[in-house]
N, C-alpha and C positions, 0 to 999 in steps of 0.2 A: 850459536854452538859453544862458546867457551861458558857463557853465563848460565846456560842449561848445564855442563859440566858442575860448572863451582855449585851450583845450586844441588845437584846430585850428593856431591862429596859433602856438602855440609850438613843433609839429611841423614848421609849414613853414618854421620859424626855424633849426631844427636843422641842414639838411645845409649851408646858407650860411655858419653860425659853424664848422662844422667844415672846408669848405673853406677859410675865409679865416684859421683858423688854421695848416692847413698851410700855405697860402702863406706865411704870415711865419715858420713854422720852416723851410722851405725856402729862403727870400730868398739865402741864402749860396752855395747850391748851384751850380754849374753845370749847365743843363739843354739837353737834346736839344732840338731844333725841333718832333719830333713830342711830346715831353713838355709842352714848352709847349704845342702847340695842344690838346691833353688838359686841362691846367688851364685853358686859355680856354673852352675847350665846357664843363667843368665847371663854370665859373663863370657861364656863362650860363644852365646847366641850374637852378642853382642858384636866381639871380635870376628865372627864371621862376614856381619855385615860392615864392619869397617874395613876390612880386606877384601870384601866383593868391590869396592868400589873403585879398585884399581884398575878391575878388567872391564869396568863401564866405558871409559873412553873408546876402547875397542868397537863395543856394541853400538857408542852413538855415532863416532865416525863411520861405522859401516851402513847404517842406516839412514843418518841424515848428511851426511859429508858428502864432499863433492864426487862427481860422476871419475873423476881421475882414480880415487882411491877405489871406487867399486869394483873398476876395470881392472884395475892392478890385482885387486883382491881374486877378481873370476878366475883374471888369467893364473894366477897362482896356485888357486885350487885346481883349476884343469890341468895345469903342469903336474901338480901330485897326484892327481886319480889318474890320469894316463901312464906315469910312469910307475905307480905301483899296479895298475891294471897289467900293463905289457911285463912284468916281472913275475906276477901270477901266471900268465899267459905264458912265457917260456918254462917255468917249472911243470906247469902241464903238460905242456909238449914235451919237453927232455922225458918226465917221467912215463910219459905215455909211448917215444920212442923206445926206451931205455925195455921197458916191459914187454912191447912186442917184437924187439928183437930178441929177447930170451926164449922164445918159442921158436926161433929158425934152426934147422937143421944144421950141424956142421959139416965142414968138408972132411973130418976124418973115418 
């Protein structure tokens, strides 16, 4: 699993490295505005690919990792879902009770 993660990190850094080498080699050339925009865009794309690799370890462990990690993750997600669902249900019940109480006749 660690070897797979290292390989993914290396693969995600290759485009950024190539793009930076290209920028250094073409630093002295005069570039058109279109070419500058393309270089900026490619730099942003390779930067996103480089930062995306930091989240890959979570997905690697979630899919390939041990059963203990998956069980803990499922338990956490269930807890978060149940907590969110119970809060929504309480809000709905409170809203329903408030609106139904508004139509009750007063004792005055």
